[in-house]
N, C-alpha and C positions, 0 to 999 in steps of 0.2 A: 503493499499500499504506500501511497505517497501523499504529500500535500497537494491539494488542488491549486492550479495557478491562480484562481480567483481569490480564495480565502487565505492562501498561504498557511493552511492548517496542516499540522502533522498529527494524524489521527492517533498514531502509537502513543504520542505525548499525552494526549487527553486520557487515553485508556490506562496508561500506567499512572498518571497522576491521580485518576480516580481510584486505582487499586490501593496506592499508599494512603490516600485520604481515608478510605474505608478501614485499613489496617491501623491508622493513626486514631480513628474513632473507636477502634476496639481497645486500644491502650487507654484511652481517655474515659471511655465508658467503665472500665474496671477501675480506674483512678477514683471515680466517684462512688462506684457501687460495691466493689469487692476488692479484698486485699489478700485473701487466703490462697496459697498455693501459687502465687504470682511472682516471678522474678522482676524485681525493679531496683532502680539505682545501681545498675551495673557499674562498678567503678567507685567513684567519688573518693578522691585522696583525702585522707583524714589523719589526724595526730591522735592515737589512742595510747593513754599512759606513757606519753612522751616519745612514742615510736610512730614513725611514719608508715602507713600502709594503706592499701586500697580495700574499699568496702567489699566483702565477700557476700555472695548470695546466701540467703537462708536456704532451708530445706524446700524443695519444690517438687510439684507434680509433673508427670509427662505432659499433661495439657498446659500447665504453666510454662514449661520449657518451650512447647510449640507456640504459644502466645508470644513469648519473648522473641523467638526467631522471626515470626511474621511481623510483629510490630516494629522491630528494629530495622526492617526495610525502609520504613517511612522517612526518618529524618534525613539520611543522606540522598535519598531520591527526591525529597521535597526540595532540598537546597540546591542539588544539581540542576533540577529542571527549572528553578527560578532563574539561574544563570543562563541556562541554555535557551530558554524561550525569550528572555530579555534580550539576549544577544541577537537572535534572529529578528525580533521586533525592531531593534535599533538599526540593524542593517537595511531594513526596509524604509526606515525614517531617513537615513542617510541618502538613500537612493532618490527619495523625494525632496532632498535638498536641505535637510535639517543640518545646521552646523554643529562643530564639535562643542562650542559654548552652549548652545541650546540643549544638546544631549546631556551635558554635565549638569545644568540646571534641572532638566527632567529627571535625572537619576537621583540628584539630592532631594527633590520634591517627593518622589515616590518612596525613597528610603525613609524620610521624615514622617510621611503618612502611616508607614507601616509601624514605626516606633511609637507613635501617637496611638495607633490602633491597639497596639500591644498593652500600652498602660491603661487605656480607658475600657476596652472591651474584653481582652483575653485574660489578662492577669487577674481582674476581680473574679472571674469564674474559676480560675485555678485556686484562688486563695479561700474560697468559700469553705472547704473542710477545715482548714486551720482556724478560720475565723469562728466557726461554729464550736469547735473543740476548746478555743481560748475562753469562751464565755466572758470576755472583758473587752472594754473599750481600748485597753492597752495594746490590742492588736493592731489598731489603726495607727500607722506611724509612716514616716517618710520611706522607710525601707519596704513597707507594704504597698505603697503607691508606686515607687520606683522598682517594680518587680518585672524582670525581663525574662524572655524566652525565645522561641523560634522566630516569631515575626520580627521582633526588634533586631535579632541577628541577621535575618535577611535584609532588613532596612539598612543596618550598618554595613552589610556587604554591597549593597547598591552604592553607598556612598564611597566605599573603597574602589568599586568599579568605575565610578566617576572620576576618581583620581587616576585610574589606570588606563582609561579608555583611549587616551592618546598614544599609548604605547602598544606594542605587540601583545596580543593575548597571552603569549608565552611568558612575557615579563610578569603579567599579573599573577599567572599561575605559579611561576617559579618564586615570586615574592611571597605568596601565600604558603608554599612549601617550606621556605627558609624560616618563615615565622612560626609555623607549625613545629618544624623540628626543634627550634629553640624552646618552645613551650613544652614539648615532651621531655627534653633532657632536663629541664629545670623545675619539673613537676615537684619532686621532693623538697627542694630548696623553697619553692614558692609556698608549698603547704605548711612548712615549718616557720616561715617568715610571716605568714598572714596574721596570726593572732598578735603580733607585736606592732602591726601598721595602725595608723590613724584610721578614722572612718572613711576619709577621702582616699587613702591608700588602699584600703579594703575594697572600697567601691571600684576603683580602677582596676585592680587585680582580678576582681570577680567578674566585671563586665567583659574584660578582654581575654583572660587567661584560665581562670581557676573556678569551676563549679563548687559551690558550698552548699551544705544544708540550709534551709531557709530559716532566717531569724528576722523578727519583726524590729529587732534593735538595731539591725545594720542601715547604713545609709542607702543601700542598693543591693537587690538580690538578683542573681542570674544563674540559670541552670545550663544555658547554652552559650558558653563564652564565645566571643566572637573569632579570635584568632584561630583555633582549630576548625571552626566551621566555615572559614573562609576557602578552605581546600575544595570542598564540593561545589561551592558557589562559583569559584574562579575556573574549576575544571569544566562546569557547564558552560561558562562564558567562553572558554577556549574551544570547546567542541561546537558550540554555536557559531563562532567566528570563522571556523575552519571547515564548516559544512559547505559542500559544493552542490548548490541548487541544480546546477546543470546536469549533474551525474544522477540525481534523484535519490529517494530514500532507500532504495534497495542497496546502493553503494554504501550508504550511511550504515545499514544493518551490518554489512561486512566489517565496517570499522568497529561497531559495537561488539561484534563476535570476537574479533581478534583481541580487543582490549579486555573483554570479559573473561576470556580464557586465560590471558596473561595475568590478570590481577588475582584470579583464583589459584593459579599455579604459584604465584609469589605468596599468596596467603598460606598455603599448606606448607611451603618450603620454610617460612619463618615460624609458623605456629608449631610444627612438629619438631623444631629445633629450639623451642622455648624463647623465641625472639619476637619483638613487635607488639607486646602487651604487657602491662604490669599484672594483670590477673593470670595467675599460673595455669599452665596445661599440665595436668598430673597423669596423663595417658588415658584417661577415660574419655568416652564418647561425648559425654555431657559437657565436660570441661573444655573440650576442643572449640566449642562455638559460644561459650560464655566469655564475652569479650567486653572491654571497658567502653562504655558509651558516654560517661561522664567524667572527664572528657573523652572524646573518641580516640582510640588508640589507632596505630597504624594497621594492625590486624583488622580492626573493625571496619576501617575504610576499604581495605582490599577486599574483604569477604563481601561486604554488602553492596559495594559498588560494582563488584564483579557479577554478582547475582543480578543487579539492576541492568547491567548491559546485555546479559543473556535474555533477560526477560524482554527488554527492547527488540532484540533480534527475533525473538518468538513472535511477538505482536505484529512486527512488520510482515513476517512471512505467513501468517495465518491465511489460508485460502478461503475458509469459511468462519466468519466470525460469530461466536456464540453470543446469545442474548445478554448474558451477564456482563460481557465486555461492552455492549452498547449502553447498559446501565452505568458501568463505571466510566464510559466516555462522557455522559451527560454530567455526572459528579465532577469529572476532571475539568470541564469547561468553566465551572464557577468556584474555583478553589477558595478564593477569599471569602466569598459568601458562605460556603460550607463550613470552613474553618471556624469563622465567627460565630456561626449558629450552633454548630454541634455541641459545643461545650455547655451552652446553657440548655439544650435540649436534655442532655444527659445529667446535668446539675440540678434541674428545676425540682423534681420530685424529692430528692434527698434534701434539698434546701427547705421545702416545705414541711418535711417530716422531721427536719433537724436531726437527720441520721444519715451518716455517710459509711461507706465501706461495711456493710452489714450482711451482705450476700456472699454465697459461695462463688467460686470461680465460674462454675457451670451456669449457675443463675445469672451471673454478671454477663456472660456471653449471650444469653437469651435476651437481656436488656439491650445489649449492643444491636442485635438484630432488629428488635423492635424499634429501637431509635433510627436505624436506617430506613425502616419503612415510613417513618414519619419525615425524615430528611429528604428522601427521594422526591416525593411530590413537591415539597417546597423548593428544592433545588431546580426540578424541572420547570416549575412555573416561573422561577426567577430566570432561568435560561431563555424560556420562550419570550419573556417580557423584554429581554435584552436583545435578542435576535430578531424578534418580530415575525418569526416564521417557525413552522414545525417541520419535522423530517418529511421530505417528499414521499408519497406513496408509490415507490418503486422498489424493486429488489435491492435490499441494503447491501452496500459494499459489492456492487457489480464492478467489474473491472474492464478496461480496455488497454491495449498495449501500444505505446508510442515510443520509438526510439529505445525499445527494450527496457522501459522503465514503466512500472504499473501505476496507472493514474485512476484514482478513486472518483467514482461519480457520486457525488453527495451534495445536498443543498448547501448553500453557503452559510457558515457559522462564524461568528466573531470568535477569535481565539481569546480565551480569558487566561491571563497569567499574572504573576506578581511582578 
């Protein structure tokens, strides 16, 4: 499949983005409804009894392990696609005459909008369980207000790309890699230094480098520090900038396959030799894939980015598209709407009952599915209101061949992206 020449849409992007949003919703539904048997906070560098160590997972079930594997696909895919789609969007803007200065202002504006949305809409939802548990007005603080996560990190990544957009995309990616390597090397030092810093110093380190357990007494809280997560954002930017539209998406699929296999080979080479992650591999199958997400380790990036590329390749080469992928495609076209709404859908009833995390993992997954059944018609309605058109009543994903590239016959849809 390929993007149509009229809409410049890459269908596999919408499908995969829809997939990771649904998996993200699983993780967040369980955040509000269930805590038993779930693996969470993989990593988190801590000082315990004066000793630096990474937070080890508690006992978990096979289902909890599977949920961890699936939900961990979301973050690197979400950030990669934010850079990838943004890059392609800006290439079209340049072709229409937008100047570098206008692009820089555009990126700054979009970045700041995402940061504000994080503060005003997203973080209040995430903080509801802690607020209910605190049962005190002392919970409300500057640190509660300045509570950052994925959207603010993407927004800051856009500002980084604004500063890098006059250079080769390779410069941006290599800069992100160098910053990330320094962060990984100095994690023990940063963790030990953190308690001795002023509130301003703690805020700076937390926002850029070091995820820490939430405390309302801090000036700022951040569980997705910017520096390590610049890697997938800038990688997406690099892939978007080097995508050759003339060769078509089939050729892009070959590139995804090559990189996906290469990244997974590198992952197994490092992991089996006890390299690339602070969480140890003890020889068991389960420990092989329990990787540090907070902050993301090299092994984490290699494994989940490799899986992402292989799924891209698979979606591109599907000859008959199953119905569930069409549903994911609809979700994937309204990511910001879905992301902002789904947290409040899953948090609403626990908020009204004043009870969070009271269900088993299995019941929490049923809540996840029920929530998706609510979110889909809302997302579809929003999509239709934005596009002003419904899917044409023709065989879906019919194909014709032009210059050996598969061209998808679809109604025009507006590409929604961060």
